[in-house]
C-alpha positions in Angstrom: -10.9 -26.4 47.4 -14.0 -24.2 47.9 -11.8 -21.3 49.1 -9.6 -21.7 46.0 -12.6 -21.5 43.7 -13.9 -18.4 45.6 -10.6 -16.7 45.2 -10.5 -17.5 41.5 -14.0 -16.2 41.1 -13.1 -12.9 42.9 -10.0 -12.6 40.7 -12.0 -12.9 37.5 -14.7 -10.5 38.6 -13.0 -7.3 37.1 -12.3 -9.2 33.9 -15.9 -10.4 33.6 -17.2 -6.9 34.3 -14.9 -5.6 31.5 -16.2 -8.1 29.0 -19.8 -7.2 29.9 -19.1 -3.5 29.5 -17.5 -4.2 26.1 -20.5 -6.2 24.8 -22.9 -3.5 26.1 -20.9 -0.9 24.2 -20.8 -2.9 21.0 -24.5 -3.9 21.2 -25.6 -0.3 21.7 -23.7 0.6 18.5 -25.2 -2.3 16.6 -28.8 -1.4 17.5 -28.4 1.8 15.5 -26.7 0.2 12.5 -28.2 -1.3 9.4 -30.4 -4.3 10.1 -28.5 -6.9 8.0 -25.1 -5.6 9.0 -26.1 -5.7 12.7 -27.4 -9.3 12.4 -24.1 -10.4 10.8 -21.9 -8.7 13.3 -24.0 -10.0 16.2 -23.7 -13.6 14.9 -20.0 -13.2 14.7 -19.8 -11.8 18.3 -21.8 -14.8 19.6 -19.6 -17.3 17.6 -16.5 -15.6 18.8 -17.7 -15.8 22.4 -18.4 -19.5 22.0 -15.0 -20.2 20.7 -13.0 -18.0 23.1 -14.6 -18.6 26.4 -16.3 -21.3 28.4 -20.0 -22.1 27.9 -20.9 -20.2 31.1 -19.5 -17.0 29.5 -21.4 -17.7 26.3 -24.7 -18.0 28.3 -23.9 -14.7 30.0 -23.4 -13.1 26.5 -26.7 -14.5 25.3 -28.4 -12.9 28.4 -26.8 -9.6 27.6 -27.8 -9.8 23.9 -31.3 -10.8 24.8 -31.7 -8.0 27.3 -30.6 -5.3 24.8 -32.5 -6.7 21.9 -35.8 -7.0 23.8 -35.7 -3.6 25.4 -34.3 -1.6 22.4 -35.5 -1.3 18.8 -33.5 -4.3 17.6 -35.9 -6.9 19.1 -36.4 -8.6 15.7 -32.7 -9.5 15.4 -32.9 -11.9 18.3 -35.8 -13.8 16.6 -33.8 -14.1 13.3 -30.8 -15.6 15.0 
């Protein structure tokens, strides 16, 4: 059973990497957009993530969002969510 889980995890690795890259790309674009617009789109991204993927993937998304918002100029957006 553990071997099956390990194989499944390895199979999903490229997919998870792709998702992370897409979120990074979108978040970089959002940080340079209008503040209210960015906040709205960011909320939609998070809601979409919660509805489409498991909770584990949602937590991963929050980590990515938090990382970009705390180290870039959009830090205030995270507080307003």
